[in-house]
N, C-alpha and C positions, 0 to 999 in steps of 0.2 A: 623099278627105279633105277636110273643110271647114276652111278657114283664117279667120283673124279678118277679113281684107280682105273675103272673100265675105260674111260676116256683116253687116259694116258697109255694104257696097254694098246688100245686101237690105233692110236697115233704112232706108237713105236713099231707096231706090226707093219703099218703102211709105209713107214720110213725105210724099212728093210725091203720093201717092194718097189722102191724107186728104180726106174728103168726096166721094170717087168711089164710084160703085156697082160692086161686084165680085161675082163668083160663085165660091164655094169649094167644092171637092169633096174629100172625105176617105173613107178606107176605114173602114166601120163593122164590119167583120168579117162572116164567114159570107156572102160575096158580096153584102153590103149597102153601098150608096154613099150617103154623107151629103152633102147639097147645101144650102149656106146661101147666100142672096143678100141683101146688104145694103150699107151704107155703111161704109167704113173710118172708124172713130171716132177711134182713138188710137194712137200708137206708143210703147211703153216700152222699156227697155233689152233685155229678153229676149222680149217678146211683143207682139203687136198685136191690137187688138180691133175687131170688126165688129158694128155694130147692125143686127139682122135683125128683120123683122116676122114674128111667128108666123102661120101660116095658120089655125089653130084658133080663136083669139080675137082676133087683130089686135093683140095687145100686143107691145111690143118686147122683145127679149132681146139680151144682149150675149154674144157668143161670142169666145173668145180663142184664138189660135194662136201657136205659136213660130216664129221666123225659121228654126230648124233644121228644122222640118217642111216648110217651103217649100223649102229647099235640098236636102233629101233627097227631094223630090217626094212626100212622105207627104200633103201638101195641095197641091192644084193651084189656082192663081188664074187666072180668065178675067175679062175685061171683056165684059159682055153687049152685044150688037149695038145695041140701043136706047140704052144709056148711052154707048157709043162714038160714036154719031151726034150726041148732044147735046154730048158733050165736045169734039168737033171744031168744033161751031158756036159755042162760047163763046170 
């Protein structure tokens, strides 16, 4: 069971990650895994947004996820190794 304090701590942690590169993976159904890699753009009361570059044409798209999805592990967040190295250097 998810309680309000879990939701608030998830939101607070993601607010500290604004501007950081993350890799998000979610279930796309039928054994398909959807992976987005981008920069955490904004945190709102119920969702957070990630700005990703599309591989097909190089344009940016904004993808939103809810904090509940993160807490229930429907969406998994990882920090890519190359981003983690630069984050520790700064």
